[in-house]
C-alpha positions in Angstrom: 8.2 -53.1 56.1 5.3 -55.3 57.4 5.6 -59.1 57.5 3.0 -61.7 58.4 5.1 -64.8 59.1 3.3 -67.4 57.1 4.2 -70.7 58.7 1.4 -72.7 57.1 -1.6 -71.8 59.3 -2.3 -68.2 58.7 -5.6 -67.1 60.4 -8.4 -66.3 58.0 -8.8 -62.6 57.4 -5.5 -61.6 59.0 -4.0 -60.3 55.7 -7.2 -58.4 54.9 -7.3 -56.8 58.4 -3.6 -55.8 58.1 -4.2 -54.1 54.8 -7.2 -52.2 56.2 -5.2 -51.2 59.2 -2.4 -49.9 57.0 -5.0 -47.9 55.0 -6.2 -46.3 58.2 -2.8 -44.8 58.9 -1.6 -44.4 55.4 -1.5 -40.6 55.9 1.3 -41.1 58.4 3.3 -44.1 57.1 4.2 -45.8 53.9 4.0 -49.6 54.0 5.3 -52.6 52.0 3.6 -55.9 52.8 5.2 -59.4 52.7 4.2 -63.0 53.7 7.6 -64.7 54.3 7.3 -68.5 55.0 10.9 -69.8 55.6 11.3 -72.4 58.4 12.1 -72.6 61.2 10.8 -69.4 62.8 14.2 -68.0 63.8 15.5 -68.6 60.3 12.4 -66.8 59.0 12.9 -63.8 61.2 16.6 -63.6 60.3 15.9 -63.8 56.6 13.3 -61.1 57.1 16.0 -59.0 58.8 18.4 -59.6 56.0 16.0 -58.5 53.4 15.0 -55.5 55.5 18.5 -54.3 55.9 19.2 -54.6 52.2 16.3 -52.2 51.6 15.6 -48.7 52.7 12.9 -49.3 55.2 13.0 -47.5 58.6 10.9 -49.9 60.7 10.5 -53.7 60.6 7.1 -54.8 61.7 6.3 -58.5 62.3 3.0 -60.2 63.0 2.9 -64.0 63.5 0.3 -65.9 61.5 -1.4 -67.1 64.7 -1.5 -63.7 66.3 -4.5 -61.6 65.6 -4.6 -58.0 66.9 -8.0 -56.9 68.2 -7.4 -53.3 67.1 -5.0 -51.5 64.8 -1.5 -52.8 65.8 0.2 -49.9 64.0 -0.8 -47.7 66.9 2.5 -48.8 68.5 4.4 -46.8 65.9 3.1 -43.6 67.5 5.3 -44.3 70.6 8.4 -43.9 68.5 10.3 -46.5 70.5 13.3 -48.5 69.3 11.5 -51.8 70.1 7.7 -51.9 70.9 5.2 -54.7 70.8 1.6 -55.5 71.3 0.7 -58.2 73.9 -0.9 -61.6 73.7 -1.5 -64.6 75.9 0.0 -68.0 76.0 -0.2 -71.0 78.4 2.2 -72.9 80.6 2.1 -75.3 83.5 0.6 -72.8 85.9 -2.1 -71.5 83.5 -2.5 -68.8 81.0 -0.3 -65.7 81.0 0.8 -62.9 78.8 4.2 -63.2 77.0 5.5 -60.0 78.7 8.2 -60.4 81.3 10.4 -59.0 84.0 13.8 -60.6 84.6 14.3 -62.6 87.8 16.5 -61.2 90.6 19.4 -63.4 89.8 20.0 -62.2 86.3 22.4 -62.7 84.6 23.7 -65.6 86.7 20.3 -67.3 86.1 17.9 -66.4 83.3 14.4 -66.4 84.8 11.3 -64.5 83.8 8.5 -63.2 86.0 5.0 -62.1 84.8 3.6 -58.6 85.2 0.8 -58.4 87.8 -2.7 -57.3 86.6 -2.4 -53.8 88.1 0.7 -53.1 85.9 -0.9 -54.3 82.7 -1.9 -50.8 81.5 -0.7 -48.6 78.7 2.9 -48.4 77.5 5.4 -50.1 79.8 9.1 -50.6 79.7 9.7 -54.3 80.0 12.6 -56.8 80.1 11.2 -59.1 77.5 8.2 -59.4 75.2 7.1 -61.8 72.5 7.9 -60.9 68.9 4.5 -61.9 67.4 3.4 -58.3 67.0 6.5 -56.1 67.2 8.0 -53.0 65.6 11.8 -52.7 65.5 13.7 -49.7 64.3 16.4 -50.1 61.7 19.4 -49.1 63.9 18.6 -51.8 66.4 19.1 -54.6 63.9 22.1 -52.8 62.3 23.8 -52.6 65.7 23.2 -56.3 66.4 24.7 -57.2 63.0 27.7 -54.9 63.7 28.3 -56.7 67.0 28.2 -60.1 65.2 24.9 -61.1 66.7 22.1 -63.1 65.0 19.1 -61.1 66.0 16.8 -64.0 66.3 18.0 -67.4 67.7 17.0 -69.7 70.5 19.2 -69.7 73.5 20.7 -73.0 74.8 22.8 -73.9 77.8 26.2 -75.8 77.4 24.3 -79.1 77.4 22.1 -78.1 74.6 19.0 -77.6 76.7 16.8 -74.7 75.8 17.0 -71.7 78.1 14.6 -69.4 76.2 13.4 -69.0 72.7 14.3 -66.4 70.0 11.7 -63.9 71.2 13.1 -63.5 74.7 16.7 -64.0 73.5 16.2 -61.0 71.1 15.1 -58.8 74.0 18.1 -59.9 76.1 20.4 -58.9 73.3 18.6 -55.5 73.2 19.3 -55.2 76.9 23.0 -56.1 76.4 23.2 -53.3 73.8 21.5 -50.7 76.0 18.3 -50.7 73.8 15.0 -50.3 75.6 12.1 -52.6 75.0 8.5 -51.6 75.5 5.1 -53.3 75.4 1.8 -51.6 74.8 -1.0 -53.2 76.9 -3.6 -51.3 74.9 -2.7 -53.3 71.8 -4.0 -56.7 72.8 -3.9 -59.7 70.3 -5.6 -63.0 70.3 -3.2 -66.0 70.1 -4.9 -68.9 68.2 -3.7 -72.3 69.4 -5.0 -75.8 69.5 -5.8 -76.4 73.2 -7.3 -79.3 75.1 -10.7 -78.4 76.6 -9.9 -80.6 79.5 -6.7 -78.5 80.1 -8.8 -75.3 80.0 -11.3 -76.8 82.5 -8.4 -77.8 84.8 -7.2 -74.2 84.8 -10.7 -72.9 85.5 -11.2 -75.3 88.3 -7.9 -74.3 89.8 -8.8 -70.6 89.6 -12.2 -71.4 91.3 -10.6 -73.3 94.1 -7.8 -70.7 94.8 -9.7 -67.5 94.1 -6.9 -66.4 91.8 -7.8 -65.5 88.2 -6.0 -67.5 85.5 -5.4 -64.3 83.5 -6.5 -60.7 83.7 -6.2 -58.6 80.6 -5.6 -54.8 80.7 -7.5 -52.2 78.8 -11.1 -51.0 79.4 -12.7 -53.8 77.5 -10.5 -56.8 78.5 -10.0 -56.8 82.3 -10.8 -60.1 84.0 -11.4 -61.9 80.8 -9.6 -65.1 79.6 -10.1 -64.2 76.0 
């Protein structure tokens, strides 16, 4: 079951690319394709999950409407992992980074995420958390969460209502709690289309030039040392 989460700004050509990628591996897998548009995003993901579990699909595959794989994302199915995702960049106060994480040393007392260093951004890696914008999840993972009374996708807040982490990372923490391993494939790189300030980009580049530290370094033969 393949879903592009259509939140109103789907990237041109993404649907066509997905259909072509599915055709490329149609000798291995049977696909059904949907464009769910419920809001907000955690609600959309949980509605997708509900529909998925009512059907007889084996794997739930989600691609966000602003996440564009640079190659066939269905390659991650070949790993046969319970949860496996492609990787894509985002930005924060310290610059650009991939949404792939290790947990901080004080977990679970404090939920804190660390980035993977460039030398570890190669091939299939077991991770503590990864964004859900290009992710495959096996059926039994979602069934187990529902059996335990968990909503698979929901933002995590502290007792004062302040956001700790979003539904992507919270989903991965639930997997960890249930003993389910999460993987990221650094060979399945996606673009992440966002409106950004050119001045902000220049600030990050200037910082990198002054410190000698790259803003971001992609893994894979064609992407190392590139911002995009």
